[in-house]
C-alpha positions in Angstrom: 125.9 143.3 121.8 125.3 139.7 123.1 121.8 138.2 123.5 119.8 140.8 121.5 116.0 140.5 122.1 113.1 140.5 119.5 109.7 139.0 118.9 108.8 136.4 116.3 106.4 138.7 114.5 103.0 139.3 116.1 102.0 141.2 119.1 98.4 141.1 120.5 95.9 143.4 118.6 93.6 145.3 120.9 90.1 144.4 121.4 88.7 147.6 120.0 90.4 146.8 116.7 89.7 143.1 116.1 87.1 140.7 117.6 89.6 138.5 119.7 86.9 136.1 120.7 86.1 135.4 117.1 89.8 135.2 116.2 90.5 132.6 119.0 87.4 130.7 118.1 88.6 129.5 114.7 91.6 128.3 112.9 93.9 131.0 111.6 92.4 132.4 108.4 94.1 131.4 105.1 91.7 133.6 102.9 90.7 137.1 103.9 88.6 137.3 107.1 87.4 140.9 107.1 84.6 139.9 109.5 87.1 139.9 112.3 87.6 143.7 112.2 85.5 145.9 114.3 85.9 148.8 112.0 85.3 149.2 108.3 86.7 151.4 105.7 87.4 154.3 105.5 88.2 154.1 109.3 89.9 150.7 109.4 93.2 151.7 108.0 93.8 154.6 110.4 92.7 152.3 113.3 95.3 149.8 112.2 97.9 152.5 112.1 97.1 153.6 115.6 97.2 150.1 116.9 100.5 149.5 115.2 101.9 152.6 117.0 100.8 151.1 120.3 102.6 147.8 119.4 105.8 149.6 118.5 105.7 151.6 121.6 105.1 148.5 123.8 108.0 146.8 122.3 110.2 149.7 123.0 108.9 150.1 126.6 109.7 146.5 127.1 113.2 147.2 126.0 113.5 144.9 122.8 116.4 145.6 120.6 114.8 144.6 117.4 111.1 145.6 116.9 108.4 144.6 114.4 105.2 146.2 113.4 103.4 143.5 115.4 101.6 142.2 112.3 98.7 144.4 113.5 97.3 144.9 110.1 97.2 141.1 109.4 94.4 138.6 110.2 97.0 135.9 110.1 100.7 135.7 109.5 100.2 134.4 105.9 96.9 135.4 104.4 97.7 139.0 103.7 100.5 138.2 101.5 99.2 134.9 100.0 95.9 136.6 98.9 97.7 139.4 97.2 99.2 137.2 94.4 98.1 136.7 91.0 96.9 133.1 90.2 94.6 132.5 93.0 90.7 132.7 92.9 89.6 134.3 96.3 86.0 134.4 95.3 85.7 130.6 95.1 88.2 129.4 97.7 89.4 125.8 98.0 89.9 123.6 101.1 93.0 122.1 102.6 93.7 120.4 106.0 95.3 122.7 108.5 98.3 121.2 110.5 95.9 120.1 113.1 94.0 118.0 110.6 91.0 120.1 110.2 89.7 121.6 106.9 90.0 125.2 106.4 89.1 127.5 103.6 92.2 128.4 101.4 93.3 130.3 98.3 92.6 128.2 95.2 95.3 128.2 92.6 93.8 128.7 89.2 96.9 130.2 87.4 100.6 131.0 87.6 101.5 132.4 91.0 103.0 135.9 90.5 103.5 138.9 92.8 101.9 141.8 91.2 103.2 144.4 93.6 105.0 144.9 96.9 102.8 143.9 99.8 104.5 144.8 103.1 106.9 147.7 102.0 104.5 150.4 103.2 104.1 148.4 106.6 107.9 148.5 106.9 108.2 152.2 106.1 105.6 153.0 108.8 107.6 151.0 111.3 110.8 152.8 110.4 109.3 156.2 110.7 108.1 155.5 114.2 111.2 153.8 115.8 114.9 154.3 115.9 115.6 150.7 116.8 116.5 147.9 114.4 113.5 146.7 112.5 112.2 143.2 111.4 109.4 142.3 109.2 108.0 138.8 108.3 106.8 137.2 105.2 105.2 133.7 104.8 107.4 131.1 103.2 106.7 129.5 99.9 106.4 125.8 101.3 103.8 126.9 103.9 101.8 128.9 101.5 101.5 126.1 99.1 100.4 123.8 101.9 97.7 126.3 102.7 96.3 126.4 99.2 94.3 124.1 97.0 96.3 123.5 93.7 93.9 123.3 90.7 96.6 124.5 88.2 100.1 123.1 88.6 101.2 119.6 87.3 103.3 119.2 90.5 103.7 120.7 93.9 107.4 121.5 93.2 106.6 123.7 90.3 104.0 125.6 92.4 106.4 126.0 95.4 109.1 127.5 93.1 106.7 130.1 91.8 105.7 131.0 95.3 109.5 131.3 96.0 110.0 133.6 93.3 107.2 135.9 94.6 108.7 135.8 98.0 112.1 136.6 96.7 110.8 139.8 95.0 109.1 140.7 98.3 112.2 140.2 100.3 114.5 142.0 97.9 112.0 145.2 98.1 112.0 145.0 101.9 115.7 145.3 102.1 115.9 147.9 99.6 113.4 149.8 101.9 115.7 149.6 104.8 114.6 146.4 106.8 117.3 145.2 109.1 115.9 141.6 109.3 113.4 139.8 107.1 112.0 136.6 108.7 110.4 133.9 106.5 107.7 131.9 108.4 107.7 128.1 107.5 105.9 126.3 110.3 104.5 123.8 107.8 108.1 122.3 107.3 107.8 120.9 110.9 104.3 119.7 110.2 105.1 118.1 106.8 108.7 117.0 106.9 108.7 114.5 104.1 107.5 117.2 101.5 109.8 119.8 103.1 112.7 117.4 102.4 111.5 116.7 98.9 111.1 120.3 97.7 110.6 122.7 100.6 114.2 123.4 101.3 114.9 124.0 97.6 111.9 126.5 97.4 113.2 128.2 100.6 116.7 128.7 99.1 115.1 130.0 95.9 113.2 132.5 97.9 116.5 133.8 99.5 118.5 133.7 96.1 120.6 136.8 95.6 119.3 138.5 98.8 121.6 140.6 100.7 120.7 141.3 104.4 120.0 139.4 107.6 117.4 136.7 106.9 115.6 134.4 109.4 113.6 131.3 109.0 110.9 130.6 111.7 109.8 127.0 112.2 107.6 125.9 115.0 104.9 123.6 116.3 102.1 126.0 115.8 100.3 128.6 117.9 100.0 127.5 121.6 96.4 128.6 121.6 95.5 126.2 118.7 98.0 123.3 118.8 98.4 122.2 122.4 100.5 119.0 122.2 104.3 119.7 121.8 106.9 116.9 121.0 110.4 117.2 122.6 112.0 117.4 119.1 111.6 118.7 115.6 110.7 116.5 112.6 112.5 118.9 110.4 115.3 121.2 111.8 118.8 120.0 111.1 118.1 120.2 107.5 118.0 124.0 107.8 121.8 123.9 108.0 121.5 123.7 104.3 119.4 126.9 104.0 121.1 130.0 102.9 119.4 132.0 105.8 121.5 133.5 108.6 119.1 132.9 111.4 116.8 130.1 112.5 113.9 130.8 114.9 112.8 127.9 117.0 110.7 127.2 120.1 112.1 125.5 123.2 110.0 126.7 126.1 106.6 125.0 125.9 108.1 121.9 124.0 111.1 121.6 126.4 113.1 121.0 123.4 116.2 118.8 123.6 118.7 121.6 122.6 121.3 119.3 121.4 119.8 119.6 118.1 121.2 123.2 117.9 124.6 121.7 117.3 123.4 120.7 113.9 122.4 124.0 112.6 125.9 124.8 111.1 126.9 127.8 113.2 123.8 129.9 112.3 122.3 132.4 114.7 119.4 131.0 116.6 116.3 132.8 117.9 115.9 130.7 121.0 112.2 130.6 121.8 112.2 131.3 125.6 108.8 132.3 126.5 106.0 129.7 126.9 103.0 131.1 125.3 100.6 128.4 126.5 101.3 129.6 130.1 99.3 132.7 131.1 101.7 133.2 134.0 104.6 135.7 133.4 107.9 133.9 133.8 110.6 135.3 136.1 113.8 136.5 134.3 115.6 133.7 136.0 113.4 131.1 134.4 113.7 132.7 131.0 117.5 132.8 131.4 117.6 129.2 132.5 116.0 128.3 129.2 118.6 130.2 127.3 121.4 128.4 129.3 120.1 125.1 128.0 120.8 126.3 124.6 124.3 127.6 125.5 125.3 124.1 126.4 125.4 123.6 122.5 125.9 126.9 120.8 128.0 129.9 121.5 126.6 133.2 123.2 127.2 135.2 120.0 124.8 132.8 118.2 121.8 133.4 120.6 119.0 135.9 120.0 116.1 135.8 122.7 112.6 135.6 121.5 109.1 134.1 122.3 108.4 130.6 121.1 106.0 131.9 118.5 103.8 134.8 117.6 102.0 136.4 120.6 98.8 137.5 118.9 96.5 135.2 121.0 97.8 136.3 124.3 96.3 139.1 126.6 98.3 142.2 126.0 99.2 142.6 129.6 100.5 138.9 129.7 102.5 139.4 126.5 104.0 142.6 127.7 105.0 141.1 131.1 106.7 138.2 129.4 108.7 140.5 127.0 110.0 142.6 130.1 111.1 139.3 131.7 112.9 138.3 128.5 114.6 141.7 128.4 115.8 141.3 132.0 116.9 137.8 131.3 119.0 139.0 128.5 120.6 141.5 131.0 121.4 138.7 133.4 123.0 136.7 130.6 125.2 139.6 129.5 126.5 140.1 133.0 127.4 136.4 133.3 129.2 136.6 130.0 131.0 139.9 130.5 129.0 142.0 128.0 127.6 145.3 129.1 
């Protein structure tokens, strides 16, 4: 089928589960932030399951072809995995500059980074039990996790990044073994810190994908629209991903009004074309969304295109997120009619 639809990863968490005002009033957490949850154990896990079911149902009702668990159990896209690794001191966190330039508490590396157990396999299995559609799950990338940590152990950032990559590789292998259809690696800091990304980030990303069998996607963006407001018209690090062994690249084009000529340089990979502007609380019409995809189709083939939001949707009101997804699905139908695919 041409023009499949999906989300980048996160769907808005309900207000009864997480304090959304607190969530929006701070930078995305890099260490655990249990104070955001409105419930404590033993009720929290069941509440997260219930909210995940709602997120799955919402994606299905919108008509998405590939669904995620909405990252409902996460305080941020990266901290749940990053804080589950050996080698980090969570009781005495460090500090690192966020991509916005502000200091943020982060995991402090005090030993070798090692994955002690699978982190997201149970989340995937829950998702698979409750949908018959294709499934996708996201993991933070090794380069981004290192940028979101304070290194008090390794002699070089390259060495640290490679150990993060080994941990991510083991997680991805377990996720595919458990039946994931797509595994997405989130690497937004490659855009924020392109020189380091060129120095060792791409090598770490390829190490994370080494020997992996299955559809893999790398997401690279300009940051959450609710946090990072300014958008350039071009990526500082994107054509380099042609040298990545992933099959898909997820980008944003809507809020940034990206010059889509850069898509020619991705070496024939499938592209998740971000076509929903998450800075705008107005729901786009299907024709507006389709128009954004047509800009990409000037440079890549229809079979390369997957429709997706610009980034994660967790900061949006749920009714706005749902309306945008419905518009995106209808845009995909319009495009299929134009290109002769039912």
